[in-house]
TORBA-153758 format. One line per 4 residues: their letters; for each residue y, x, z of N, C-alpha, C. Coordinates in Angstrom, 3 decimals. Each point is the difference from the previous one (the first is absolute). Layout:
BEGIN
A) Y:X:Z:Y:X:Z:Y:X:Z ~ ...
END
This chain:
BEGIN
XXXX) -0.889:0.747:0.058:0.681:-0.733:0.030:1.048:1.123:-0.056 ~ 0.617:0.033:-1.246:1.493:0.904:-0.176:1.196:-0.463:0.712 ~ 1.338:0.436:0.882:0.991:-0.175:0.003:0.850:0.493:-0.535 ~ 1.097:-0.786:-0.843:0.926:0.647:-0.559:1.501:0.054:0.819
XXXX) 0.858:0.902:-0.190:1.248:-0.173:0.897:0.778:0.756:-0.850 ~ 1.089:-0.583:0.439:1.205:0.635:-1.357:1.147:0.669:1.186 ~ -0.365:1.172:-0.159:1.401:0.966:0.770:0.745:0.421:-0.960 ~ 1.108:-1.063:-0.107:0.517:0.417:-0.480:2.129:-0.168:0.672
XXXX) 0.581:0.893:0.344:1.003:-0.114:0.802:0.919:-1.354:-0.819 ~ 0.634:-0.925:0.661:0.515:-1.057:-0.837:1.761:0.663:0.439 ~ 0.712:-0.203:-1.150:0.903:0.808:-0.875:0.780:-0.862:-0.376 ~ 1.200:0.170:0.410:1.030:-1.535:-0.387:1.085:1.152:-0.553
XXXX) 0.923:-0.875:-0.974:1.072:0.825:-1.215:0.815:0.500:0.834 ~ 0.866:0.596:-0.708:1.000:1.551:0.413:1.505:-1.332:0.769 ~ -0.133:-0.994:-0.472:1.336:-0.513:0.475:-0.613:-1.039:1.244 ~ -1.107:0.354:0.588:-0.425:-0.991:0.630:0.576:0.254:1.702
XXXX) 0.524:-0.519:0.468:0.524:0.389:1.046:-1.038:-0.030:1.485 ~ -0.662:0.916:0.822:-0.552:-0.694:0.975:0.246:0.499:1.265 ~ -0.123:-0.366:1.248:0.582:0.303:1.126:-0.349:1.406:0.297 ~ -1.140:0.557:-0.712:-0.250:1.560:0.238:0.690:0.864:-0.884
XXXX) 0.557:-0.424:-1.225:1.042:0.079:-0.389:1.542:0.650:0.107 ~ 0.296:-1.579:0.708:1.740:0.107:0.766:-0.204:0.787:1.114 ~ -1.012:0.256:0.968:0.307:1.066:0.567:-0.551:0.942:0.060 ~ -0.315:0.673:-0.768:-0.168:1.439:-0.909:1.441:0.378:-0.598
XXXX) 0.770:-1.219:-0.812:1.220:0.178:-0.519:1.111:0.122:1.258 ~ -0.300:-0.732:0.734:0.977:0.071:1.384:0.119:1.654:0.356 ~ -1.454:0.003:0.261:0.112:1.600:0.776:0.400:0.844:-1.261 ~ -0.622:0.060:-1.078:1.034:0.961:-0.716:1.557:0.458:-0.031
XXXX) 0.389:-1.490:-0.049:1.014:0.483:-0.421:1.490:-0.045:1.193 ~ -0.987:0.080:1.229:0.470:0.753:1.517:-0.349:0.705:-0.208 ~ -1.199:0.559:-0.208:-0.284:1.476:0.167:1.065:0.880:-1.394 ~ 0.067:-0.602:-0.737:1.288:0.269:-1.328:0.944:0.506:0.549
XXXX) 0.494:-1.146:0.864:1.631:-0.059:0.178:0.367:0.990:1.138 ~ -1.439:0.349:0.772:0.051:0.766:1.354:0.111:2.036:-0.840 ~ -0.535:-0.109:-1.002:-0.310:0.813:-0.890:1.159:0.887:-0.754 ~ 1.221:-1.143:-0.461:0.910:-0.140:-0.181:0.867:1.091:1.049
XXXX) -0.206:-1.590:1.267:1.464:0.446:0.784:-0.993:1.931:0.780 ~ -0.958:0.047:-0.245:-0.081:1.089:0.445:1.099:1.244:-0.695 ~ -0.296:-0.267:-1.440:0.793:1.366:-0.965:1.435:-0.236:0.310 ~ 0.511:-1.133:0.360:1.416:-0.118:0.658:0.250:0.727:1.521
XXXX) -0.809:-0.187:0.687:-0.190:0.622:1.101:0.282:1.163:-0.263 ~ -0.724:1.073:-0.532:-0.340:1.461:-0.233:1.500:0.183:-0.884 ~ 0.539:-0.791:-0.883:1.453:0.158:-0.560:1.098:-0.052:0.621 ~ 0.377:-1.174:0.675:0.673:0.125:1.172:0.360:1.439:0.569
XXXX) 1.177:-0.399:0.775:0.395:1.096:0.991:-0.722:-0.846:1.379 ~ 0.350:1.117:1.034:-1.214:-0.459:1.201:1.387:-1.141:0.550 ~ -0.337:-0.609:1.100:0.401:-1.033:0.534:-0.813:-1.051:0.259 ~ 0.813:-0.707:0.663:-0.605:-1.414:0.094:-0.458:-0.829:-0.805
XXXX) 0.688:0.201:-0.961:-0.703:-0.967:-1.164:-1.679:1.098:-0.928 ~ 0.172:1.003:0.321:-1.093:0.787:-0.591:-1.127:-0.385:1.064 ~ 0.541:0.053:1.237:-1.094:-0.267:1.153:-0.987:-0.865:-0.277 ~ 1.045:-1.996:0.112:-0.588:-0.752:-0.652:-0.923:-0.103:-1.458
XXXX) 1.082:0.454:-1.017:-1.458:-0.227:-0.639:-0.805:0.846:-0.486 ~ -0.183:1.381:0.746:-1.319:0.592:0.819:-0.649:-1.012:0.388 ~ 0.701:-0.552:1.165:-0.904:-1.061:0.757:-0.927:-1.415:-0.945 ~ 1.184:-0.046:-1.272:-1.232:-1.051:-0.476:-0.886:0.422:-1.407
XXXX) 0.170:1.200:-0.415:-0.957:0.318:-0.415:-1.174:0.660:0.287 ~ 0.245:0.129:1.436:-1.320:0.316:0.843:-0.985:-1.406:0.467 ~ 1.173:-0.649:0.223:-0.568:-1.660:0.669:-0.775:-0.345:-1.383 ~ 0.753:-0.506:-1.167:0.006:-0.854:-1.424:-1.420:0.561:-0.896
XXXX) -0.160:1.669:0.168:-1.039:0.828:-0.265:-1.293:-0.346:0.795 ~ 0.111:0.413:1.285:-1.173:-0.946:0.723:-0.878:-1.428:-0.199 ~ 1.061:-1.035:-0.032:-0.392:-1.085:0.020:-0.648:-0.070:-1.315 ~ 0.816:0.278:-1.448:-0.612:0.287:-0.973:-1.249:0.275:-0.110
XXXX) -0.262:1.241:0.803:-1.706:0.095:0.097:-0.603:-0.029:0.197 ~ 0.118:-0.906:1.495:-1.256:-0.585:0.743:-0.039:-1.439:-0.929 ~ 1.021:-0.427:-0.610:-0.496:-1.570:-0.848:-0.502:0.599:-0.559 ~ 0.524:0.963:-0.905:-0.853:0.543:-1.375:-1.634:0.074:0.275
XXXX) -0.223:0.636:1.197:-1.399:0.304:0.342:-0.981:-0.842:0.268 ~ 1.135:-1.372:0.718:-0.958:-1.148:0.216:-0.228:-0.348:-1.215 ~ 0.854:-0.256:-1.119:-0.124:-0.562:-0.999:-1.656:0.925:-1.085 ~ 0.203:1.282:0.591:-0.877:0.581:-1.079:-1.507:0.236:0.804
XXXX) 0.074:-0.496:1.348:-0.943:0.031:1.054:-1.099:-1.534:-0.149 ~ 1.017:-1.187:-0.674:-0.386:-1.165:0.168:-0.366:-0.283:-1.706 ~ 0.436:0.837:-0.568:-0.063:-0.948:-1.713:-1.577:0.141:-0.334 ~ -0.422:-1.058:-0.428:-1.557:-0.473:-0.355:-0.278:1.071:-1.268
XXXX) 0.950:0.196:-0.662:-0.414:0.410:-2.014:1.016:1.410:-0.211 ~ 0.491:0.482:-1.002:0.371:0.430:-0.504:1.520:-0.787:-0.612 ~ 0.592:1.009:-1.033:1.071:-0.453:-0.708:-0.082:-1.460:-0.728 ~ 0.849:-0.728:-0.376:-0.280:-1.084:-0.827:-0.787:-1.649:0.709
XXXX) -0.585:0.823:1.387:-0.210:-1.252:0.449:0.479:-0.675:0.713 ~ 1.025:0.134:0.360:1.462:-1.058:1.233:-0.324:0.844:1.144 ~ -0.690:0.906:0.148:0.022:0.397:1.305:1.527:1.143:1.124 ~ 1.028:-0.041:-1.315:0.803:1.083:0.359:-0.349:1.361:0.338
XXXX) -1.290:0.745:-0.605:-0.398:1.310:-0.067:1.250:0.902:-0.422 ~ 0.537:-0.308:-0.971:1.199:1.167:-0.837:1.042:-0.393:1.029 ~ 0.405:-1.103:0.246:1.059:-0.001:1.071:-0.324:0.634:1.041 ~ -1.280:-0.052:0.436:-0.027:0.695:1.423:0.043:1.537:0.099
XXXX) -0.509:0.103:-1.221:0.099:1.668:-0.198:1.038:0.648:-0.437 ~ 1.274:-0.994:-0.399:1.356:0.523:-0.651:0.750:-0.260:1.616 ~ -0.428:-0.742:0.961:0.579:0.355:1.191:-0.169:1.115:0.873 ~ -1.311:0.395:-0.442:-0.216:0.707:1.094:0.713:1.472:-0.434
XXXX) -0.140:0.236:-1.516:0.732:1.188:-0.518:1.298:-0.020:0.429 ~ 1.057:-1.459:-0.009:1.305:0.266:-0.314:0.307:0.199:1.430 ~ -1.198:-0.498:1.267:0.260:-0.210:1.004:-0.016:2.008:0.977 ~ -0.834:0.250:-0.898:-0.094:2.006:0.713:0.455:0.591:-0.516
XXXX) 1.142:-0.491:-1.369:0.784:1.104:-0.514:1.254:-1.056:0.973 ~ -0.045:-0.739:0.588:1.499:-0.391:0.783:0.108:0.529:1.100 ~ -1.447:0.398:0.461:-0.268:0.544:1.525:0.568:1.261:-0.177 ~ -1.089:0.537:-1.347:0.808:1.674:0.666:1.413:0.249:-0.845
XXXX) 0.418:-0.790:-0.919:1.461:0.213:0.173:0.881:-0.206:1.220 ~ -0.735:-1.055:0.719:0.851:-0.575:1.478:-0.234:1.235:1.161 ~ -1.126:0.163:-0.582:-0.290:1.765:1.105:1.102:1.156:-0.162 ~ -0.043:0.031:-1.506:1.051:1.105:-0.245:1.564:-0.214:0.461
XXXX) 0.498:-1.278:-0.222:1.178:-0.331:0.332:-0.048:0.172:1.802 ~ -0.927:-0.659:0.234:-0.202:0.325:1.450:0.375:1.261:0.825 ~ -0.871:1.089:-0.312:-0.010:1.064:-0.103:1.347:0.950:-0.056 ~ 0.744:-0.351:-1.471:1.336:-0.062:-0.021:0.896:-0.286:0.717
XXXX) 0.399:-1.434:0.443:1.193:-0.332:0.866:-0.382:1.032:1.326 ~ -1.151:-0.168:0.584:-0.451:0.356:1.633:0.710:1.721:-0.602 ~ 0.097:0.927:-0.489:0.326:1.008:-0.099:1.401:-0.128:-0.372 ~ 0.998:-0.590:-0.035:1.054:0.036:-0.282:0.695:-0.389:1.131
END
């Protein structure tokens, strides 16, 4: 008595917004904004504005990495399945960049 199973990942179209895609996109936007803030913190002169920008870069980068990591760890399939895996990896990458830039800016503000 043979049993046939269909092992295929359910895919959704590229334009379909799923909850996982929305969460991954939000995490990516937060992490990208934090990375841009980290660049601005490095280019600004030291002072209260530099410390605020550094804090935003560090906290935003960490938030993007945590949420991106949760999306990646709970994804059931690969790209194209609607699980937000691509956005999760982008959030991890931008979050890491933001944390590195924020750390460099923090070292720079501590020296001054």
